[in-house]
C-alpha positions in Angstrom: -19.9 4.7 15.8 -22.4 2.7 13.7 -24.4 5.9 13.0 -21.2 7.7 11.8 -20.5 4.7 9.5 -23.9 4.9 8.0 -23.5 8.5 7.2 -20.2 8.1 5.4 -20.6 4.7 3.7 -22.6 5.9 0.7 -20.1 8.7 0.0 -17.1 6.3 0.3 -18.7 3.6 -1.8 -18.9 6.1 -4.7 -15.1 6.5 -4.8 -13.1 4.6 -7.4 -11.7 1.3 -6.1 -13.8 1.2 -2.9 -15.6 -2.1 -2.5 -16.5 -2.1 1.2 -16.5 -0.1 4.5 -16.5 -1.5 8.0 -15.6 -0.7 11.6 -12.5 -2.1 13.4 -11.6 -1.8 17.0 -8.3 -3.6 17.3 -7.3 -2.2 20.7 -10.6 -0.7 21.9 -10.1 2.3 19.6 -12.6 2.5 16.8 -11.3 2.8 13.3 -13.0 2.9 9.9 -11.7 0.3 7.4 -12.1 1.0 3.7 -11.7 -2.0 1.5 -10.3 -1.3 -2.0 -10.0 -3.7 -5.0 -6.4 -2.6 -5.6 -3.8 -0.4 -3.9 -3.1 2.9 -5.6 -1.1 6.0 -4.8 -3.2 8.7 -3.3 -1.2 11.3 -5.2 -2.4 9.7 -8.4 -6.1 10.3 -7.5 -7.8 13.7 -7.9 -8.4 15.3 -4.5 -12.2 14.7 -4.7 -11.6 10.9 -5.2 -9.1 10.4 -2.4 -10.0 8.4 0.7 -9.5 10.7 3.7 -7.0 9.8 6.6 -9.7 10.5 9.1 -13.5 10.7 9.0 -15.5 12.5 11.7 -12.5 12.1 14.0 -12.0 8.4 13.4 -8.7 7.1 11.8 -9.1 5.3 8.4 -7.3 2.2 7.4 -7.2 1.2 3.7 -7.2 -2.5 3.1 -6.6 -4.1 -0.2 -9.1 -6.9 -0.5 -9.6 -7.4 -4.2 -13.1 -7.5 -5.6 -15.8 -8.5 -3.1 -18.9 -10.5 -3.8 -21.9 -11.3 -1.6 -22.1 -14.8 -0.2 -25.2 -16.8 -1.1 -27.7 -16.6 1.8 -25.8 -13.8 3.4 -27.7 -10.8 2.0 -29.9 -9.7 4.9 -27.9 -6.4 5.3 -26.6 -7.3 8.8 -22.9 -7.4 9.7 -21.4 -10.7 11.0 -21.4 -9.1 14.5 -25.1 -8.4 14.2 -25.9 -11.9 13.0 -24.0 -13.3 16.0 
């Protein structure tokens, strides 16, 4: 799943409103979470700017997070899971 996430993150981060991408496995089933700075109606977005419902067979959840900023001292590029 991490390899799939790497392949799609750059593409997703170029979309309007997208501020982050992560993996979630709430019940043992992997999902891709796409964090947006604000909710918006998909119908209002041009097709090429819409976040897909699935990516490489994985369901996508859209989470309104507001703007994200890096925490000081937390910029080594590893996820919280990888840091332990």
